[in-house]
MISE-878620 format. One line per 4 residues: number of its first residue (from 1); for each residue x negated, y negated, z of N, C-alpha, C. Coordinates in steps of 0.05 Angstrom, whole numbers, padded with zeros to 5 digits. Atoms other than C-alpha are relative to their C-alpha. Layout:
residues N
NUM) X/Y/Z/X/Y/Z/X/Y/Z ~ ...
This chain:
residues 78
1) 00021/00008/00020/-04713/01970/03422/00002/00022/-00018 ~ 00005/-00026/00016/-04718/02018/03359/-00026/00013/00000 ~ 00012/-00003/-00009/-04767/02058/03366/-00017/00004/-00038 ~ 00019/00005/00015/-04794/02039/03287/-00019/-00037/00007
5) 00004/00026/00002/-04802/01967/03327/-00029/00013/00027 ~ 00019/-00019/-00020/-04848/02015/03377/-00026/-00001/-00002 ~ 00027/-00032/00013/-04888/02059/03337/-00013/-00036/-00012 ~ 00012/00026/00022/-04905/01982/03294/-00012/-00005/00023
9) 00024/00006/-00003/-04934/01948/03357/-00018/00019/00009 ~ 00014/-00034/-00009/-04966/02020/03379/-00032/00001/-00019 ~ 00029/00004/00032/-05007/02006/03306/-00015/-00029/00013 ~ 00021/00019/-00005/-05020/01936/03317/-00004/-00001/00021
13) 00013/-00005/-00023/-05048/01957/03382/-00033/00033/-00008 ~ 00010/-00029/-00004/-05085/02021/03364/-00027/-00019/-00030 ~ 00018/00014/00016/-05115/01968/03305/-00025/-00021/00017 ~ 00011/00021/-00003/-05138/01906/03338/-00021/00014/00030
17) 00017/-00025/-00029/-05169/01957/03406/-00012/00029/-00010 ~ 00032/-00028/00023/-05200/02018/03356/00024/00021/00026 ~ -00029/-00012/-00015/-05135/02062/03401/00012/00017/-00031 ~ -00013/-00021/00022/-05115/02124/03367/00040/-00006/00021
21) -00027/00014/00017/-05033/02101/03356/00008/00017/00022 ~ -00012/-00028/-00016/-05008/02174/03387/-00016/-00001/00027 ~ 00021/-00005/-00025/-05044/02166/03451/00016/-00031/00019 ~ -00006/00014/-00010/-05009/02105/03468/00037/-00009/00007
25) -00025/00002/-00014/-04954/02090/03526/-00003/-00013/00018 ~ -00011/00018/-00020/-04915/02054/03581/-00028/-00010/00023 ~ 00026/-00007/-00031/-04989/02075/03628/-00019/-00015/-00022 ~ 00018/00020/00016/-05027/02033/03565/-00024/-00036/00012
29) -00003/00015/-00011/-05056/01978/03604/-00024/-00013/-00014 ~ 00019/00023/-00017/-05110/01917/03611/-00018/00020/00012 ~ 00008/-00013/-00007/-05127/01956/03666/-00021/00021/-00001 ~ 00004/-00021/00006/-05134/02019/03646/-00025/00008/-00043
33) 00008/-00007/00023/-05165/02012/03569/-00032/-00016/00000 ~ 00020/-00004/00007/-05247/02008/03551/00009/-00022/-00039 ~ 00005/00000/00029/-05253/01951/03505/00031/-00021/-00003 ~ -00035/00022/-00003/-05173/01904/03523/-00009/-00025/00020
37) 00002/00023/-00016/-05215/01850/03547/00024/-00029/00000 ~ -00019/00020/00008/-05191/01776/03546/00005/-00005/-00020 ~ 00008/00016/00016/-05223/01758/03484/00027/00023/-00019 ~ -00020/-00020/00016/-05177/01821/03450/00025/-00007/-00002
41) -00029/00026/00011/-05120/01790/03479/00010/-00006/-00003 ~ -00006/00024/-00001/-05119/01733/03454/00001/00008/-00034 ~ -00017/-00016/00041/-05119/01780/03381/00013/00019/-00003 ~ -00023/-00007/00004/-05068/01818/03402/00012/-00014/-00010
45) -00034/00014/00000/-05023/01780/03409/00005/-00020/-00013 ~ -00008/00001/00036/-05039/01742/03352/00015/00014/-00022 ~ -00022/-00017/00023/-05020/01800/03304/00016/00012/00007 ~ -00028/-00003/-00008/-04961/01815/03344/00012/-00022/-00008
49) -00023/00019/00009/-04937/01751/03328/-00006/-00007/-00025 ~ 00002/00006/00019/-04959/01743/03265/00028/00038/-00022 ~ -00010/-00030/00001/-04928/01833/03249/00030/-00012/00004 ~ -00034/-00003/-00005/-04852/01812/03285/00002/-00031/-00014
53) -00005/00019/00005/-04856/01738/03255/00010/-00013/00036 ~ -00006/00015/-00022/-04854/01705/03327/-00020/-00020/00006 ~ 00029/00010/-00012/-04883/01655/03373/-00006/-00002/00027 ~ 00019/-00015/-00025/-04915/01675/03448/00009/-00034/00015
57) 00012/00009/-00015/-04916/01617/03496/-00017/00022/00021 ~ 00030/-00002/-00015/-04983/01615/03546/00011/00026/00022 ~ -00012/-00028/-00015/-04930/01652/03599/-00003/00019/-00012 ~ -00009/-00026/00016/-04912/01704/03557/-00020/00024/-00004
61) 00023/-00004/00002/-04985/01716/03533/-00013/00023/00034 ~ 00020/-00024/-00021/-05007/01731/03602/00024/00028/00012 ~ -00018/-00032/00004/-04940/01781/03611/-00020/00022/-00005 ~ -00003/-00032/00006/-04956/01835/03565/-00036/00013/-00005
65) 00017/-00013/-00006/-05010/01864/03604/-00003/00026/-00010 ~ -00012/-00040/00012/-04979/01943/03582/00012/-00009/-00020 ~ -00021/00001/00030/-04958/01968/03518/00039/00008/00016 ~ -00041/-00006/-00010/-04888/01978/03563/00012/-00031/00012
69) -00001/00010/-00002/-04900/01908/03582/00003/-00025/-00025 ~ 00002/00012/00038/-04911/01882/03499/00039/00013/-00003 ~ -00036/00000/00010/-04842/01918/03485/00017/-00012/00021 ~ -00017/00020/-00027/-04805/01885/03551/-00004/-00029/-00028
73) 00003/00035/00021/-04828/01810/03519/00005/00000/-00034 ~ 00005/00006/00030/-04831/01824/03451/00035/00005/-00014 ~ -00024/00003/00004/-04752/01850/03463/00008/-00013/-00002 ~ -00013/00007/00000/-04722/01802/03482/-00007/-00024/-00010
77) 00010/00018/00025/-04758/01748/03421/00017/00022/-00022 ~ -00006/00002/00040/-04725/01794/03358/00028/00019/00007
């Protein structure tokens, strides 16, 4: 996956989750990120769908629990 795509994912996450994009890494996940709750998870996935013009199914929603997972799921779609 290109660095531009990864940076765009970080920027979307930063906006939706109120994070510093430069601090997002493979370890950033729902388990260790304050504010990344179920409601914000839905907002994040919808924002990513919009940004990348993709449709994600519920199973993919569930898999996207960390930055690393998001890169993997979107990488398979793009």
